[in-house]
Phi, psi and omega in degrees: 000142174287164175300317177302314180294319177302312182293314177307318182282329183275340184264128179270140177247130185248107181289147175059036175230133003275002175212161183305133178095351175269132174259097185280124180268108184259118177271000182301327178296317177299312177302329179279349180263099187310316182289318179291324179293317178296316182294324178295311179296317180299320180291321180293321183277334188315315179292347185253356178300135182084359177257159181273102174246122181279322185222149167249125176256120186252132178271132179308129010244314187293336174294336176298316185294307182296314183299318177300316183291321178294320178303311181305311184292330183257008180051047182242158172288168179236134176245119177275129173249119191241169171293152186301148177083003182260348183253143191271354185245189181295126185236165165246144187227157175214147176274145174216162184273138170254169178299329186235034175150208187230145177220181176227147177229162186214165172215159177297136181304327180265015186288328175229155178252155175306132178091348178299132176278123191230141170249129178268139177218143171210172185288323194210140172246124179243264177285344174086003179302315184290311181297320177299316176299315182299316183296313182297322177298315175297314181293326178298332178270003176094000180294147172265098180282104187273348179188154169238126184241142180216141176292314186246142172239134170252083192294340178293342177273346171088001187298320181305315179299324172306313181293310179301328179294339178271006181082018186247120175293146180248136178238126173229158182254338177209147174246147171234127179290154175086194182281000000 
């Protein structure tokens, strides 16, 4: 099976969630399929094998799952980027745009060092607000964000272009048209 066929089969689509007209792309079924999960992680890390990556930064929550697996394969540390108020130590915070408003995310102030080569990961890129905030947060702390990786891209919503405009290459494994 091709990668595209594997992912199309492994990703569940839930119509009208969280509101009418939205086709929600649920990767929990992919995560539960050992072969599809392994193949996805392998495909995400493949271009970076043999390069020096200090950290993988995962966006809460599914980015934690993918990021942990990627960190293991690349022998890199893991940085959790969380919603505000969830981390116990000294943090740095940034506001970011959501489809229906603004929120804040944070990471520990000592999570990355200036010059650290970091890959950002999350399950999906849609409008790009969350990923843009995470990239800016990492860059604010001096990290060199060498890539942003996602299993799913919703290209009609323009998120990829926002990240590429920040000078960060984007890697995705599958695209779904529409919302």
